[in-house]
N, C-alpha and C positions, 0 to 999 in steps of 0.2 A: 504493500499500499504506500504510495508516494503521496506525501502531503505538502502543500505550499508552505514556505517558511513563515513562521509567525511575524505579523507586522510589528510585534514588540521586541523582535530579536535584535541583538547588538550588531553593529556594522560588520564586525569580524571576530574570529576567535582570537583571544589574547595570546601573546607570545609568553609561553611558560618556559622559565629558565630551567635548564637541566638541574636536577637535584643529584649531587654526587652519589653515585652507586646505584641509582634507580634507572633501569632500563626497560623499555617496552617494545613489544612486537605484536602485530596484528595479522590476522589471516581470515580467509573465508573458509569455514568448515564445510559448507554445503548443507548444513543442517536445515535451514528454513529460508534464509535470504539468498537472493542471487544478485550478483553485480555489486556487492558491498562486503566489507569485513565484518564478521560477527563473533570473532574470538580474540580475546585479549590475554596476553601473558605479560606480567610485570615481574621482574626479578630484582631482588634486593641483596646487598652484601651481608655476610655473615655478621650476626650481632645486632641486626635491625630490630628496634623496638616496635611494638604495635599496640594499638588501642582500638576498640570497636564498640558500636551500638548497634542493636538489632531490633527488628520489629517486635511489638508487643501483640501482634495478631496471633491468635491461638491456633492458627493453621499455617505454621511456618514452612517454608521450603526447606529441603534437605541441606542446602548450602548454609542456611541460617543456623540450623541445628549443629552442623559441623563447626562453624565459626564460634558459636557459643562454647563448644566443647573444648576447642584448643586455645581459646583466648587466654586462659590462665598461665599458659606456657610463656607468654610475653615476648616471643621472638617470631620473626617472619623471614622467609627466604623467597617466597613467590606468591603471586595472586593470579588466578585464572578466572576469567569472566566470559560467560557465553550469552548472547542475546538471541531472542526469537522464541525460546522455550524456556519456561521459568523453573523447571524441576520442582513443582510444588504438587502435592497430592499425588505422588507417583510411587508410593509405597517402597518396598524393598529395593526395587530396581533404581529408585531415585537415590537411596543410600549408597548403593553399589556404584552409581556414576560418580558421586562425590569422592568415594574412597579410591576409585581407580584414577580419577583425575589428579587427586592429591599425590598418589604413589608415582604416577607417570612424571608429573612436574617435579617432585622431590628427587627423583633419580636423575633428571636432566640437569638440576642446578646444584646437586650435591648436598641437599638438605634432608630433613625428615618430613614425612607426610604431615605431621603436626605443625609443620611451619608453612604449609601451603594453605592460603585462604582461597575459597571458592565462592563465587556469586553467579547467579543466573537471573534473567529477566525476560519476560515475554508471556506466552500463553500458558495458563494453569491447567494441569491435568494431563498434559501430553508427556509421554515417556521420552526421555532425552536419549538419542542413540549415542551411547558412550563413545564408541569408536570413532565418531566424527570429531570428538575432542582429542582423544588419546592418540589418534593416528596423525592429527594435525600439529600437535605440540612439538614433536622432535624437529620438524622442518622450520619452526618459528625461531629456533635458538640462534640461527645465523642472522636473523633480522633484528636481534635485540640492539636498541639504540637509545641513548639518553634524550635524543632529539625527537622522539616519536610521540610526544604528548598529545598532540592534536589528533593523530590517527587513533591513539588509544581512546580518546574521548569520543571519537565517532563510532568505534566498534561496539560500544556498549548501548547505543540507542535503540528504541523501539518506535514508538509513535512520535518521539521527539522530532522537532523540525530543525533544530540546530544544536550543535555541541556546545557544552557549558563548561567554561574554565575560568580560574581565578588564581592570582598570585600575589604574595606580599613578602617583604623583608622586614627584619627587626633586629634588635641587638639582645643578646644574652650576654651580660657582662660587657666586655669590649669586643666581643666577636659577633659579627654580622651572620644571621642565618636566613635561610630562604624557605618559604612555604609555598607550595603549589597544589592544585587539586582540580579534579573535574567530576561532574555528576550527570546522571541521567534522571529524567523524570518529566512526565507530561500529563499523565492521567493516573488514576488511582493514587492520588496524593493527598493524604492527610496524616503525615507521619506521626507515630507515637513512639519515637526514638530517633529516627534519622529520616533521610529521604529515600526515594526509590533505591538508587545506588549512588554512593559518593566515596571517592578515594582521594585521600589527601597525603602529601608527602613532604617531608622536611629533612634537612640535613643536620638539624639540632640534636645535640646529645642530651636526651631526656629519657630516664628509665620508664619502663612500661607502666608501672603503677601510677606515677605521676601524669604520664601521657594520658592514661585512662580517665583520671579525674578531670583533666583539662578539656578533653573531648566531650565527656558527659555534661560538664557545666556549660560549655559553649553551645552545645547541641540544643539545650533548652531555649536559647536565645536566637536560634537561627532555623535549623531544619524543623524543629518542633513548632515553628510559628508560621509555616507556609501550608497552604491548602489549595487544592484546585476543586475537588469534588467530595470531600469529607470521607473518602475511602482510604483505609490504611492497608497498604499492600502486604502480601504474605512474604515478600522478598526483601523488604527494606533493609539496608545494611549501609552503614558508614564506617570506614576504616581509615585510621591515621597511622602511617609509617614513619618512623624516624631513624634514619641510617646511622646517626651518631658520628658523622664524619666532619661536622663544622669546627671542631676543636674548642668549643666552649666548655667551661666547667659545668659538670652535671649539677642540677639544682638539687637542694636538700629536701624539698617538699613542693607540693603544688602551690603552697602559699609563699614561696620564696619570692621576695620582691624582684629578683633578677628575671623572673618570668612575666613581669608586667607587660613588657613589649610583646612577647610571644603570644600571651593570652589575647591581647588586643589584635594582633595580626591574624590569629586563628579565627577569631570572631568575624574579622573583616571579610576573610575569604569564604567562610561558611555562609554568612549572611548574603554575600554576592551570589553565590551559587543557588541559595534558597530563592532569591529574588528572580534569578534567571529561570528557575523551574516554574515559577508562578507566571512569568512572561511567555512561557512556552506551553501553558495549559492548553489542553485539547480544545481547539476551536476558539482560543482566546483573541479578543480585539481590543481589551482594555486592561490595564494593570492596576490593581486596587491595593492601597495601603490603609489599614485600619490602626488608628491610634487610640487607645483607651487610657484615660487618666482618671484620678479620683476615686479609684476603687478601693475595696477593703484591704487588699494585698495585691502584690505583683501576680500571684497565681490566679486570684480572682479576675484581675484585669485580662489575663491571657484567656481565660474561659469566655469572657464577654467578647473579646476581640475575635476569637475563633467562631463564636456563635453568629457574629455579624458576617464574618468572612465566608462561613459555610452556608448562609441562608440562600437557597435557591431564588427566593423572592427579591432579595437585595441584588443578587448577581444578575438576574434576568432584567430587572429594572435598569441597572447600569448599562447592560447590553443594549437595551433599547433607548438609551440616553434619556431616561426618565427620572428626574430627581424626586422619586417617590420616597421621601425621607421617613414617612410613617413605618416603612418596612424596617428601617435601621432601629427604630424605637422598639418595635415588635421584637426584634432579635435580641436587644438588650434584655427585655423582660423575659424572654424564654430561656435565657442562660442559666436561670436559677440562682444567680449571684446578686448580692445586695446592691441596689441602686436606688438613689433618691429621685423618684419621678418628678417631684415639684421643684428640684434644683438642677436637673439634668440640662447639659448644654450640648447642642449638636451643631458642628459645621461640616460642610461638604465643599471641598476644593477652596477652603479659606472663607466661605461665605457662611455667616452666622444665619442659622435657619430656625432653630428652636432654643428656648431657655426657660427655666422655671415652670416647667410643665405646660408650656403652650408655644405656639409659633411666635417667632420674634416679630415684634410689631412692624419693624422696618423691612422685613423680608418680602421680596417679590421674585417670583420663580424665574423671570427673565434674567435676573442677576446671575443665575447659575446655568442657563441654557448653553452658552458657548463652552463653559467648563465641561459640561456633560458630553460634548461632542469630541473632546480630546481623548488621548490614549492613557493618560495618567489621572487616576481619580483617587483623592485623599478623603477619608472620612475620620473626623476627630470627634470623640464623645468623652465628655467628662461626667461620670456618674455621681459625683459630689458626696462620696461617703468616707473617703480616706485619701491615702497618698500612693496607692498602688498604680503602677503603669505597665502597659505592654503594647507591643505592635504585632500585627499579623499581616501576611502578604497573600494576596490571592488574585484571581482574574474573574472576568465576567463569564456568564454562562450563555452560550449561543447555540444555534442550531448545529453549528459545526461539531459541537461536543457530541451530540446525538449521532450524527452521521458517522464520525470516526469510530465510535464505540460499536455502532450497529454493524459496521463492516470489518471489525478488527480481525476476525478469524477467516475472512473471506480470501 
């Protein structure tokens, strides 16, 4: 299925600098897609630290089960990702596919199967023809290159219309370190741990236990704040690999002040990727930012923000360029979180629409008409009960979403 590129797509894929020791290769396995690569192999140097977060969906794919199982080892030598078939709800055959994939890759890179991470994305319930992966991997070794990041990002796509990448640099002590990453996701996006698939890489020297705390913390303010359709995938996985080659002094804990810059850079690229996913939402024509303030807590604010962002009525109104702000008020109320109706304040695209339990006296709908025709829509709600804040990112809901998902397996 060939889809037109999202009108919200960036002009080009960013230049991702090489991360020392991280090499990528891609290939077409012949499993489902024709005319494009659908298999990714990433190889890491010995001693690479790893952190991960996985879906909370109770029907996880076998790659998720495997990732959870090996994460405590804390080291990684390789990553294998296939797109097109998700290896979800495939029984014992799916388990065997993951094991054979890990064993094959481990033998090729000189590591242990428990150091090989596996991810899959695509149709649920179809058996993965294991030999398409294991027979293709050996030939990919000669193509490994630090400069293959864009090809790697493209190989993991399904209904995405563009590859998503981001990068940042920071200091740990006196040493400059680099972070880069790419992600895929377009539909079935309401992460409850991560996004569909996201892979992040750094040359920083950070032990796995600390890396895990940083990833989990940052995930809550990035991938867990993006939604396209309120559906949490069975395959959601985000992995962060640190090659420990930058030469910085290893931090003593996740709260070490030396990590302040790294934490900020990690948040920057994870939020960047989350926003790109929302901008590539299936059928999207508008990008929506929902800011909630004045909530009882940050957690409460997040629940309210996602209630607004997930509302089909809010999303379809925006698709139709209709400033039907009553739907936003409705979504605040349905969230179940505390909000003061008689002191609530609502702005859309910077235009004050409602306050103190009623429409703002000076509001006229023509003030917002031109804003609603634009591609970037901002909703600001102050629920007036506390100091909690949160932001969620989403897109509108158009006929395109229905068409894409009606034809997905065709």
